[in-house]
N, C-alpha and C positions, 0 to 999 in steps of 0.2 A: 364059193367065198367060205370065208369060217366066221363064224359070229365070238369064240369063246376067246380071239388074242392068238391063241397058239399060234406061230408059228405067220401072224401078222406083226406089222410094223408099231408098236404102240404109239407115236404119237399118230401115225395116220384115224386109228381106233380114236386119240381123246377127240382132234374135230370130229369124226363123223359121231362119238357122243359130247360133242361141242354144238353139235348141226340136228342134237334130239333125233339119230338114225343111228339105224346097224351099219354095216362095214355094206352091207348090199345095198341098202336102202341109197346110203348114198351117192357108190356110185352109180344109180338108175337115174337120184337126181341130179349129180353135178354132168354125165354125157347129155341127157336134156339138156341144164343149165348152159355147160360151155363143149357145144361139139365140134367134134375134131381135136379137145382139150380135157380130156376126162378128169387129169386129174390138176388145172388149176383151181379150183376151189381150195385144196391143199396144199396149194404151193403160195399162194394168196393169203391163206389164212396162217402159214408157218409163218412166214415172215414178219406178218406182224405177230406171233410171240415173238420172232427171236429181238426185235424191235422192243420192243414190253422188256423178256428176258435183261437186252442190257442194262435199261433204265434204268429196273429195280435190282438187278443185280453183276456190273461194272466186275466186281472184282471175279468174274467166272469167264473173262474174257484177255485175251491177250494179241492187244489192239484189237479190230474190231473179230477175230475170230472165237467160236464158243471154246476155252477147255474144258468145261467138263459138262460131256455129252449128257450124261446120269442125271444130270442136275435137270438140264436142260427139257431132260423128258419129264423129267417128274413135273416141273413149270406146265408144260406142256399139259399134263394128266393134271391142273388143278392144287398139284401137293405145295405145300408149306415147305420153303425150304428157309433154314437161316443165313445170318447175315454174315461177309467173308469164311 
């Protein structure tokens, strides 16, 4: 695994950081917590982030689909986005 983020999904890294873990630590914790579904924690977290993003930035959606993927990644990383 790679802790620097090079070659790693930035949304996964944001999830790990939000849990206070490195990528390797998070894989180990989620493997124990969700046996047979190691990515379950990330999937639940990203779904929550998507709903938060929709409520705060509906202008970045077309219907219920995210139209600005870069902005969503920045949102997951905790960066502030301008409205509109």
